[in-house]
Each structure stands twice: as structure tokens, then as C-alpha cells.
N, C-alpha and C positions, 0 to 999 in steps of 0.2 A: 374676382372674376366675373364677368355679364352671363348671366343665365339667359337663354328664350328657346321658346320654342319654333319647329321649322316652321310651324304656319303662322307663328308670330313676325316672323323675319320676313317670308312671305307677303303677309298683310304691308307691315314696313314698308318694302320693296315697291309695292305698289302705289303706296299714299305717294312716296317719294319720288319720282322717276328720275331726278339727279344723280342717283346712287348715294350709296349709306357708307357714311364715312365713321369709319371706327381708329383712328391711326394708332390708340394705345394697345389695342388686342393685335397680337400677330399669330399666335398659336389657337388651333380649334379643334373640338373633340365633337361626335356624332354620337350621341350615346341613346339608349332608352334602358330604363331602370339600369343594371349594373353592366349592361352589356355596351360597351365601348365598341363600336363599326368602326369608324375613323380618325384619326388625328392627320391632323395640315396647319400648315403653315402657310399664311399671305399677308402680303400687307393692308389688306382689309378682307377679311375673314367672313363677312355677311355677303359680300360679292362676289366674293369667291365660292360660296354655295352656292348663288346664282349659277354662278357658270355650269359648277358640277351637275346644275339641274338642267342644263342645256339652255338659260335665257341668255344665252350670249351667244352672239353671231359666229365667234369665231369657231365653238365646237358641238358636237351633242352631248349630249348626257354621259360622264365619267359612269363610272360601274356602281361608286356609290351612288351617285344621283340618280341614276335608272331602278335602282335599289328602293330608294325613297320615295320615286316616283310609282314603284310596281307596287307600294307598299300603302298608299295613299289609300285614305284619308287617315287609318291607324296612324303613319308614320310620322301626320301633323304633330301629333303630340311628343315624338324624339325630340329630346335636348340637343342644343346649339351651345356648347359652353365656349367662350372664347376667354384667356388668359393672357395676360402681360409675361413678358420675360421673368421679371420679378418675381411673380406668382407661380411660376416653374419649377422654382430654386429648390423648393422641398420635394418635389417629384427626381430633378435632376440628384438631388444627396442619394434619394433612397436610389437610382438608377446608380449612382458610382459605388456604392455599397456593393454591385452587383458583380464591378470591374476586377479584373485579376488585380493582386496586390500592385506588381508593377506599374500598370496603369494610375493606381491611386496614389502612388510617393510621386508622380509626373504631376497628379493634381495638386498635390501639399507642397510640393518643391514652387509652382506656380505663383503662390502669394496670395490671392485671395482665392479660400475656397468655396464662394460660393460665386465665382465668376460662370457665367452662365450668356449664350448667346441663344438666338432662335432655333438655329441648326440643332445644338444639343438638346436644348429643350425638346424639341419635335421628337428627337431621336430618343430621349428617354420615356415621354410619354408611349412611343409606340413600342420599346422596350418592356415597361411596364404592366400596358394593357393588351397589348399582341392585337390589337383591330383586325377584323376577318377582312376586310380591304385593303389595309396598306401592306403592300408586298416590299416593298425595299425597307433592308434595316427592320427585315421581321420574317425571318426564318422560319418560323413555327408558330401563323397567326390562329387564335381561337376557330374555333366551327362557329358557324350561325346557330343561335338557339333552334332547336327541333319546330317550332311552331313557323320558322322561317324555313327550312331545309324543302320541305316536300312540292314549297312554288318555286325554287331555286332550281331543283331537279325538274321538275316539268316546264320550267319557263325556260329550260337549254334545249330542249326537243324543237327538232326544225321539220314544221308542216312540210317542207319540202323535199327530207332527206329522202323519203320510198322515191318521189318521182328520180331525183338525182342517179338514185344508188342503182333503180333501173334501168333508167337511159345511157346514163353515160359509165357505171361503175364506182364512182363515186362513192367510196366509204367513210366514216365518219372517223378519225384518229380516235383508238382506245386511250383512254386518261389513266 
């Protein structure tokens, strides 16, 4: 496992403008203390983090990237954990125990009980941690810690909502 803070990765990226190369690590987590905000997979997790933050000309910040930006500078101390697929085997084994018996039989019949690929490792970590910002494979994401909920609710308010409602009758859909 490779452990760095968000701030460390940004400093590293600034110093090495050619991009960051981490070919062994393909699974990553963004977390603060015990709260895992996001689990992802990438051929280059550190460059993927930069893309989440909007440092990629292809796109704007993602939802996790916007969350990190909105909570800077405190988010600079959050951890960015990177795992090899092999390091994820204990998580995969933990997840497999939660599967129905019929699925477990299939894995046992498959021979190598520790067979693990990057997709299954990502799914296992999402199922175990239930990160708030992962929507795929995560039917019941954990709520954000209380200290982030107030800002999230306030951040959802559109300053133009009242004007749009008054002028055009546009109202926000209820959640």
C-alpha cells in the first residue's frame, strides 16, 4: 500500500510536470480518518486524482474532486491510499464471505481461491466501505460525517433559484 496525503500528491505533481507514474497501483481510496469518501480504479491513480480535481483539460472536477476542493485546505490532510491488486486480496476475501453461498461455490470451483482482478477488487472495497461518492455498485452509500453535511446542504442552494422561479416559474425538483 502506498499512503500519501492529497497535498503531497499535488506537490509531487507540481514538481514533476511530465505526470506521475505508478504502474503497480491500480486501486485507490480517498479517506479522512475512518471515513472513506471514494474508491476508484485507474491505470495511474495519482493522475486520476488530478483529473478528479479538474487538472485535466478534458473535464471539470468530479463530485469527489469538487468535495476535496470545497474543503481545502483541510482536505489536504486526507489520505490517498493506493493498493496493488494483490494487496486487495484480503478485502476480496472479506467481501466474498458476504456473497450468497451459490456465488461462493462458484469461486471455490474456479480453483485459485485468491483469484482477484482490478474490477473485483474495486467492487469489494466499495461494498465493504460504502463510500459516499461512489454510486455504482453501492446501493446504500454511507452518509457524510455531520461536519460536512451542513456545507453540502448550503452548497446545493442556487443563488439564482428565486429569480428563475419568479421570472419563469422554474422550481427545483424535490429530492
